[in-house]
C-alpha positions in Angstrom: -61.7 -43.5 5.8 -64.2 -42.0 3.4 -63.4 -38.8 1.5 -65.8 -36.0 2.2 -66.3 -32.5 0.9 -66.2 -31.0 4.4 -63.3 -28.7 5.2 -62.1 -27.6 8.5 -62.2 -23.9 7.7 -64.2 -21.8 5.2 -62.2 -21.8 1.9 -63.5 -18.4 0.6 -62.4 -16.9 3.9 -59.0 -18.6 3.7 -58.6 -17.3 0.1 -59.3 -13.7 1.3 -56.9 -14.0 4.2 -54.2 -15.3 1.9 -54.8 -12.5 -0.6 -54.6 -9.8 2.1 -51.4 -11.3 3.5 -49.8 -11.5 0.0 -50.6 -7.9 -0.6 -49.2 -6.9 2.8 -46.0 -8.9 2.1 -45.6 -7.2 -1.3 -46.1 -3.8 0.3 -43.5 -4.5 3.0 -41.1 -5.6 0.3 -41.6 -2.4 -1.6 -41.1 -0.3 1.5 -37.8 -2.2 2.3 -36.6 -1.5 -1.3 -37.4 2.2 -0.9 -35.7 2.5 2.4 -32.7 0.6 1.3 -32.1 2.8 -1.8 -32.7 6.1 0.2 -29.3 5.8 2.0 -27.5 9.1 2.6 -24.2 7.7 1.2 -25.6 7.1 -2.3 -25.5 10.8 -3.1 -21.9 11.1 -2.0 -21.0 8.0 -4.0 -22.6 9.5 -7.1 -20.5 12.7 -6.8 -17.4 10.6 -6.2 -18.1 8.5 -9.3 -18.4 11.7 -11.4 -15.1 13.0 -10.0 -13.3 9.7 -10.8 -14.7 9.8 -14.3 -13.4 13.4 -14.8 -10.0 12.3 -13.5 -9.8 9.3 -15.8 -10.9 11.5 -18.8 -8.1 14.0 -18.0 -5.5 11.2 -17.7 -6.7 9.8 -21.1 -6.5 13.2 -22.7 -2.9 13.6 -21.5 -2.0 10.1 -22.9 -3.5 10.9 -26.3 -1.9 14.4 -26.6 0.9 15.2 -29.1 3.4 15.6 -26.3 3.0 12.0 -25.2 3.5 10.7 -28.8 6.7 12.8 -29.1 8.0 11.4 -25.8 7.1 7.9 -26.8 9.0 8.3 -30.1 12.0 9.6 -28.3 12.0 6.8 -25.8 11.5 4.2 -28.5 14.5 5.6 -30.4 16.6 5.5 -27.2 15.6 1.8 -26.7 16.5 1.0 -30.3 
């Protein structure tokens, strides 16, 4: 079978169709990302994370206060 330069479809047209479909696929992907990150629970989760951070900070402040160190020394003396 001889090799010919004839193609079944127009290559410039196929390139244009492929480019348009690639842009459409990219646009659909961006829309999916946008809708996925616009969930209503994300705002509530952000507030919850801030509250948990504040709770951890207050617990840490209590552990590093002078009262805790005095109590630790007392308990260490009782153990010894």
